[in-house]
ZADO-1210 file (C-alpha; in nm, 4 decimals, padded with zeros to 6 digits):
<atoms>
<atom x="00.7694" y="00.0805" z="-01.6409" code="MET" pos="1"/>
<atom x="00.9851" y="-00.0718" z="-01.3657" code="PRO" pos="2"/>
<atom x="01.1567" y="-00.4038" z="-01.4226" code="GLU" pos="3"/>
<atom x="00.9026" y="-00.5989" z="-01.2179" code="HIS" pos="4"/>
<atom x="00.6096" y="-00.3942" z="-01.3458" code="ALA" pos="5"/>
<atom x="00.5647" y="-00.5996" z="-01.6582" code="SER" pos="6"/>
<atom x="00.2444" y="-00.7321" z="-01.8035" code="GLN" pos="7"/>
<atom x="00.0497" y="-00.9675" z="-01.5786" code="SER" pos="8"/>
<atom x="00.0506" y="-01.3314" z="-01.6845" code="PRO" pos="9"/>
<atom x="-00.2595" y="-01.4159" z="-01.8867" code="LYS" pos="10"/>
<atom x="-00.3542" y="-01.7139" z="-01.6702" code="LYS" pos="11"/>
<atom x="-00.6073" y="-01.6114" z="-01.4050" code="GLN" pos="12"/>
<atom x="-00.5328" y="-01.7143" z="-01.0481" code="THR" pos="13"/>
<atom x="-00.7287" y="-01.7111" z="-00.7238" code="GLN" pos="14"/>
<atom x="-00.6914" y="-01.3683" z="-00.5629" code="ALA" pos="15"/>
<atom x="-00.6528" y="-01.3185" z="-00.1890" code="GLU" pos="16"/>
<atom x="-00.7394" y="-00.9492" z="-00.2228" code="PHE" pos="17"/>
<atom x="-00.9216" y="-00.7706" z="-00.5041" code="THR" pos="18"/>
<atom x="-01.0247" y="-00.4069" z="-00.5324" code="GLU" pos="19"/>
<atom x="-01.1598" y="-00.2115" z="-00.8268" code="GLN" pos="20"/>
<atom x="-01.0800" y="00.1615" z="-00.8052" code="LEU" pos="21"/>
<atom x="-01.4154" y="00.2952" z="-00.9227" code="TRP" pos="22"/>
<atom x="-01.4766" y="00.6671" z="-00.9482" code="VAL" pos="23"/>
<atom x="-01.7191" y="00.8038" z="-00.6839" code="PRO" pos="24"/>
<atom x="-02.0837" y="00.7177" z="-00.7506" code="TRP" pos="25"/>
<atom x="-02.1858" y="01.0824" z="-00.7749" code="TRP" pos="26"/>
<atom x="-01.9588" y="01.1361" z="-01.0783" code="TRP" pos="27"/>
<atom x="-02.1920" y="00.9200" z="-01.2889" code="TRP" pos="28"/>
<atom x="-02.5009" y="01.1448" z="-01.2625" code="PRO" pos="29"/>
<atom x="-02.2831" y="01.4560" z="-01.3022" code="LEU" pos="30"/>
<atom x="-02.1359" y="01.3114" z="-01.6216" code="GLY" pos="31"/>
<atom x="-02.4792" y="01.2367" z="-01.7618" code="LEU" pos="32"/>
<atom x="-02.6038" y="01.5859" z="-01.6693" code="VAL" pos="33"/>
<atom x="-02.3005" y="01.7446" z="-01.8360" code="ALA" pos="34"/>
<atom x="-02.3481" y="01.5407" z="-02.1556" code="SER" pos="35"/>
<atom x="-02.7202" y="01.6285" z="-02.1549" code="SER" pos="36"/>
<atom x="-02.6374" y="01.9995" z="-02.1317" code="LEU" pos="37"/>
<atom x="-02.3954" y="01.9743" z="-02.4250" code="VAL" pos="38"/>
<atom x="-02.6478" y="01.7687" z="-02.6231" code="ALA" pos="39"/>
<atom x="-02.9138" y="02.0327" z="-02.5538" code="THR" pos="40"/>
<atom x="-02.6821" y="02.3025" z="-02.6881" code="GLN" pos="41"/>
<atom x="-02.6300" y="02.1009" z="-03.0072" code="PHE" pos="42"/>
<atom x="-03.0028" y="02.0284" z="-03.0414" code="ALA" pos="43"/>
<atom x="-03.0925" y="02.3962" z="-02.9992" code="LEU" pos="44"/>
<atom x="-02.8059" y="02.5280" z="-03.2106" code="GLY" pos="45"/>
<atom x="-02.8313" y="02.2969" z="-03.5113" code="ILE" pos="46"/>
<atom x="-03.1916" y="02.2793" z="-03.6257" code="SER" pos="47"/>
<atom x="-03.1072" y="02.0497" z="-03.9183" code="ALA" pos="48"/>
<atom x="-03.0333" y="01.7649" z="-03.6751" code="LEU" pos="49"/>
<atom x="-03.3094" y="01.5514" z="-03.5304" code="PRO" pos="50"/>
<atom x="-03.3540" y="01.6680" z="-03.1684" code="ALA" pos="51"/>
<atom x="-03.2789" y="01.3227" z="-03.0237" code="TRP" pos="52"/>
<atom x="-02.9529" y="01.2633" z="-03.2139" code="LEU" pos="53"/>
<atom x="-02.7138" y="01.4681" z="-02.9924" code="PRO" pos="54"/>
<atom x="-02.8468" y="01.2882" z="-02.6834" code="TYR" pos="55"/>
<atom x="-02.7935" y="00.9447" z="-02.8359" code="VAL" pos="56"/>
<atom x="-02.4446" y="01.0356" z="-02.9582" code="VAL" pos="57"/>
<atom x="-02.3241" y="01.2147" z="-02.6430" code="LEU" pos="58"/>
<atom x="-02.4819" y="01.0020" z="-02.3667" code="ALA" pos="59"/>
<atom x="-02.2253" y="00.7189" z="-02.4002" code="PRO" pos="60"/>
<atom x="-01.9276" y="00.9597" z="-02.3749" code="VAL" pos="61"/>
<atom x="-01.9331" y="01.0201" z="-01.9962" code="PRO" pos="62"/>
<atom x="-02.0171" y="00.6541" z="-01.9357" code="ILE" pos="63"/>
<atom x="-01.7109" y="00.5449" z="-02.1358" code="TRP" pos="64"/>
<atom x="-01.4845" y="00.8095" z="-01.9751" code="VAL" pos="65"/>
<atom x="-01.5876" y="00.7175" z="-01.6201" code="LEU" pos="66"/>
<atom x="-01.5563" y="00.3463" z="-01.6937" code="TRP" pos="67"/>
<atom x="-01.2089" y="00.4093" z="-01.8427" code="TYR" pos="68"/>
<atom x="-01.1015" y="00.6020" z="-01.5313" code="LEU" pos="69"/>
<atom x="-01.2309" y="00.3145" z="-01.3151" code="SER" pos="70"/>
<atom x="-01.0485" y="00.0326" z="-01.4930" code="ARG" pos="71"/>
<atom x="-00.7620" y="-00.0030" z="-01.2409" code="THR" pos="72"/>
<atom x="-00.7835" y="-00.3200" z="-01.0355" code="LYS" pos="73"/>
<atom x="-00.5638" y="-00.4233" z="-00.7424" code="LEU" pos="74"/>
<atom x="-00.5084" y="-00.7926" z="-00.6712" code="ARG" pos="75"/>
<atom x="-00.2857" y="-00.9976" z="-00.4455" code="VAL" pos="76"/>
<atom x="-00.2538" y="-01.3555" z="-00.5670" code="THR" pos="77"/>
<atom x="-00.1025" y="-01.6433" z="-00.3744" code="HIS" pos="78"/>
<atom x="-00.0773" y="-01.9113" z="-00.6422" code="HIS" pos="79"/>
<atom x="00.0221" y="-01.7802" z="-00.9802" code="GLY" pos="80"/>
<atom x="00.2558" y="-01.8988" z="-01.2537" code="PRO" pos="81"/>
<atom x="00.5306" y="-01.6884" z="-01.0970" code="GLU" pos="82"/>
<atom x="00.4372" y="-01.7320" z="-00.7320" code="GLY" pos="83"/>
<atom x="00.2628" y="-01.4845" z="-00.5006" code="PRO" pos="84"/>
<atom x="00.2336" y="-01.1375" z="-00.6509" code="ALA" pos="85"/>
<atom x="00.0817" y="-00.7912" z="-00.6220" code="LEU" pos="86"/>
<atom x="-00.1055" y="-00.6906" z="-00.9380" code="HIS" pos="87"/>
<atom x="-00.1840" y="-00.3233" z="-00.9987" code="VAL" pos="88"/>
<atom x="-00.3644" y="-00.2806" z="-01.3282" code="GLY" pos="89"/>
<atom x="-00.1453" y="-00.4574" z="-01.5856" code="ASP" pos="90"/>
<atom x="00.1675" y="-00.4369" z="-01.3701" code="ALA" pos="91"/>
<atom x="00.2667" y="-00.7070" z="-01.1249" code="TYR" pos="92"/>
<atom x="00.5250" y="-00.7366" z="-00.8520" code="LEU" pos="93"/>
<atom x="00.6407" y="-01.0708" z="-00.7096" code="PRO" pos="94"/>
<atom x="00.6094" y="-01.0602" z="-00.3323" code="THR" pos="95"/>
<atom x="00.9600" y="-01.2069" z="-00.3024" code="SER" pos="96"/>
<atom x="01.1076" y="-00.8606" z="-00.3724" code="VAL" pos="97"/>
<atom x="00.8893" y="-00.6719" z="-00.1223" code="ILE" pos="98"/>
<atom x="01.0880" y="-00.5560" z="00.1817" code="ALA" pos="99"/>
<atom x="00.8095" y="-00.3807" z="00.3718" code="ARG" pos="100"/>
<atom x="00.4781" y="-00.2013" z="00.3340" code="THR" pos="101"/>
<atom x="00.3194" y="00.0994" z="00.4991" code="ALA" pos="102"/>
<atom x="-00.0061" y="00.2915" z="00.4879" code="VAL" pos="103"/>
<atom x="00.0163" y="00.6480" z="00.3599" code="ILE" pos="104"/>
<atom x="-00.2803" y="00.8245" z="00.5246" code="PRO" pos="105"/>
<atom x="-00.4633" y="01.1011" z="00.3378" code="PRO" pos="106"/>
<atom x="-00.2899" y="01.3598" z="00.5580" code="SER" pos="107"/>
<atom x="00.0536" y="01.2445" z="00.4354" code="ALA" pos="108"/>
<atom x="-00.0425" y="01.1878" z="00.0711" code="LYS" pos="109"/>
<atom x="00.0561" y="01.5353" z="-00.0412" code="ARG" pos="110"/>
<atom x="00.4085" y="01.4971" z="00.0975" code="ALA" pos="111"/>
<atom x="00.4457" y="01.1446" z="-00.0454" code="ALA" pos="112"/>
<atom x="00.3363" y="01.2611" z="-00.3901" code="MET" pos="113"/>
<atom x="00.5282" y="01.5901" z="-00.3724" code="GLY" pos="114"/>
<atom x="00.8820" y="01.6637" z="-00.2642" code="ARG" pos="115"/>
<atom x="00.9403" y="01.3230" z="-00.1102" code="GLN" pos="116"/>
<atom x="00.8484" y="01.1339" z="-00.4282" code="LEU" pos="117"/>
<atom x="01.1402" y="00.9507" z="-00.5854" code="ASP" pos="118"/>
<atom x="01.1265" y="00.9946" z="-00.9653" code="PRO" pos="119"/>
<atom x="01.2138" y="00.6269" z="-01.0098" code="ALA" pos="120"/>
<atom x="00.9133" y="00.5098" z="-00.8044" code="ALA" pos="121"/>
<atom x="00.6228" y="00.3283" z="-00.9657" code="TYR" pos="122"/>
<atom x="00.3063" y="00.5282" z="-00.8911" code="VAL" pos="123"/>
<atom x="-00.0517" y="00.4210" z="-00.9521" code="GLN" pos="124"/>
<atom x="-00.2396" y="00.7227" z="-00.8202" code="HIS" pos="125"/>
<atom x="-00.6118" y="00.7864" z="-00.8383" code="ARG" pos="126"/>
<atom x="-00.7004" y="01.1303" z="-00.7068" code="ASN" pos="127"/>
<atom x="-01.0473" y="01.0246" z="-00.5904" code="TRP" pos="128"/>
<atom x="-00.8995" y="00.7520" z="-00.3659" code="VAL" pos="129"/>
<atom x="-00.7483" y="00.9206" z="-00.0618" code="ARG" pos="130"/>
<atom x="-00.5295" y="00.6610" z="00.1184" code="PRO" pos="131"/>
<atom x="-00.2262" y="00.4979" z="-00.0410" code="MET" pos="132"/>
<atom x="00.0038" y="00.2064" z="00.0318" code="VAL" pos="133"/>
<atom x="00.3826" y="00.2261" z="00.0098" code="LEU" pos="134"/>
<atom x="00.5480" y="-00.0972" z="-00.1044" code="VAL" pos="135"/>
<atom x="00.9263" y="-00.0816" z="-00.0563" code="VAL" pos="136"/>
<atom x="01.1310" y="-00.3115" z="-00.2808" code="LEU" pos="137"/>
<atom x="01.4451" y="-00.5032" z="-00.1926" code="ASP" pos="138"/>
<atom x="01.5877" y="-00.5922" z="-00.5328" code="ASP" pos="139"/>
<atom x="01.9380" y="-00.4697" z="-00.6245" code="PRO" pos="140"/>
<atom x="01.8689" y="-00.5382" z="-00.9944" code="ASP" pos="141"/>
<atom x="01.5651" y="-00.3091" z="-01.0079" code="ASP" pos="142"/>
<atom x="01.6125" y="00.0692" z="-01.0014" code="PRO" pos="143"/>
<atom x="01.2563" y="00.1133" z="-00.8692" code="THR" pos="144"/>
<atom x="01.2842" y="00.1879" z="-00.4964" code="PRO" pos="145"/>
<atom x="00.9133" y="00.1541" z="-00.4138" code="TYR" pos="146"/>
<atom x="00.5571" y="00.1466" z="-00.5403" code="TRP" pos="147"/>
<atom x="00.2891" y="00.3949" z="-00.4319" code="LEU" pos="148"/>
<atom x="-00.0597" y="00.2576" z="-00.4884" code="VAL" pos="149"/>
<atom x="-00.3990" y="00.4165" z="-00.4246" code="SER" pos="150"/>
<atom x="-00.6415" y="00.1931" z="-00.2340" code="THR" pos="151"/>
<atom x="-00.9592" y="00.2428" z="-00.0333" code="ARG" pos="152"/>
<atom x="-00.8697" y="-00.0488" z="00.1952" code="ARG" pos="153"/>
<atom x="-00.4986" y="-00.0040" z="00.2788" code="PRO" pos="154"/>
<atom x="-00.4957" y="-00.2280" z="00.5866" code="GLU" pos="155"/>
<atom x="-00.6581" y="-00.5165" z="00.3978" code="ARG" pos="156"/>
<atom x="-00.4117" y="-00.4762" z="00.1097" code="LEU" pos="157"/>
<atom x="-00.1151" y="-00.4839" z="00.3483" code="ILE" pos="158"/>
<atom x="-00.2569" y="-00.7904" z="00.5263" code="GLU" pos="159"/>
<atom x="-00.2946" y="-00.9697" z="00.1916" code="ALA" pos="160"/>
<atom x="00.0613" y="-00.8770" z="00.0856" code="ILE" pos="161"/>
<atom x="00.2015" y="-00.9925" z="00.4201" code="ASP" pos="162"/>
<atom x="00.0075" y="-01.3168" z="00.3918" code="SER" pos="163"/>
<atom x="00.1420" y="-01.3719" z="00.0385" code="ALA" pos="164"/>
<atom x="00.4991" y="-01.3027" z="00.1547" code="ILE" pos="165"/>
<atom x="00.4690" y="-01.5649" z="00.4306" code="ARG" pos="166"/>
<atom x="00.3660" y="-01.8346" z="00.1808" code="ARG" pos="167"/>
</atoms>
């Protein structure tokens, strides 16, 4: 984890921008259908089990998996214990070390995540979220050159970061 990408302070602060990176809505019914098919196979294949038991045991699995995949939250706070900051999941970045930001459109995502990706970069990528934001750092003490963050609202995230930098 990069130097600035440490655990977020425990004290909650007012967020200027908040986004939860949920999986697409249509993954939820697909997950339940898939677990129902597996439960049906168990119910038909193991006659010693009560027919309802595989459904009760397997139904929570896709719900937990999809919730786990959706746990990433983006926040830009203006008044925190350590000043304005960008929070990505448990990592945070003080806005004082941000040099510039840019939107990475879906058409350029493959290049940004492929050959052009610096191995020292901090990446929070969610495949189901197409656009990304590039946050370039200006901190000689940190070997992390930039952060790449998935977001559905890249312009709003950049506006919130710029607003936090100006404070």
